C-alpha positions in Angstrom: -31.9 -30.5 -84.1 -32.1 -31.6 -87.7 -30.9 -35.1 -86.7 -34.0 -35.6 -84.6 -36.1 -35.4 -87.7 -34.3 -38.5 -88.8 -33.9 -40.3 -85.6 -37.4 -40.1 -84.2 -39.1 -41.8 -87.3 -36.4 -44.4 -87.4 -36.9 -45.2 -83.7 -40.7 -45.4 -84.1 -40.3 -47.8 -87.1 -37.8 -49.9 -85.1 -40.3 -50.1 -82.2 -42.9 -51.4 -84.5 -40.6 -53.9 -86.1 -39.5 -55.2 -82.7 -43.1 -55.4 -81.5 -44.1 -57.3 -84.7 -41.3 -59.8 -84.2 -42.2 -60.3 -80.5 -45.9 -60.8 -81.5 -44.9 -63.4 -84.2 -42.7 -65.3 -81.7 -45.4 -65.5 -79.1 -48.0 -66.7 -81.7 -45.7 -69.3 -83.2 -45.0 -71.0 -79.7 -41.4 -69.8 -79.2 -42.0 -69.3 -75.5 -44.4 -72.2 -74.7 -42.0 -74.5 -72.9 -38.6 -73.3 -71.8 -37.7 -76.1 -69.4 -39.0 -79.1 -71.3 -36.0 -79.5 -73.7 -33.6 -79.4 -70.8 -35.5 -82.1 -69.0 -35.8 -84.3 -72.1 -32.0 -84.3 -72.6 -31.5 -85.6 -69.1 -34.3 -88.2 -69.2 -33.4 -89.5 -72.7 -31.0 -92.1 -71.6 -33.4 -93.7 -69.1 -36.1 -93.9 -71.7 -33.8 -95.6 -74.2 -32.6 -98.1 -71.7 -36.3 -98.9 -70.9 -37.0 -99.3 -74.6 -34.0 -101.6 -75.1 -35.0 -103.7 -72.2 -38.6 -104.0 -73.5 -37.2 -105.0 -76.9 -35.0 -107.7 -75.3 -38.1 -109.1 -73.5 -40.0 -109.3 -76.7 -37.1 -111.1 -78.4 -36.9 -113.6 -75.5 -40.6 -114.3 -75.8 -40.3 -114.8 -79.5 -37.3 -117.2 -79.0 -39.2 -119.3 -76.5 -42.2 -119.7 -78.8 
């Protein structure tokens, strides 16, 4: 019975700490976009290839001028 006098206040404080951490995480944007980084990893190579092709076209136009 005496252990409950210690465990109940500790559990209440722990609930408030976890609630505060969750509130901070939602306010700072931790849960905004869960799928975007995964898609960016997959699409990164295609974008770089397109950028490289665009750079090559610019160099070709400069060489012709």
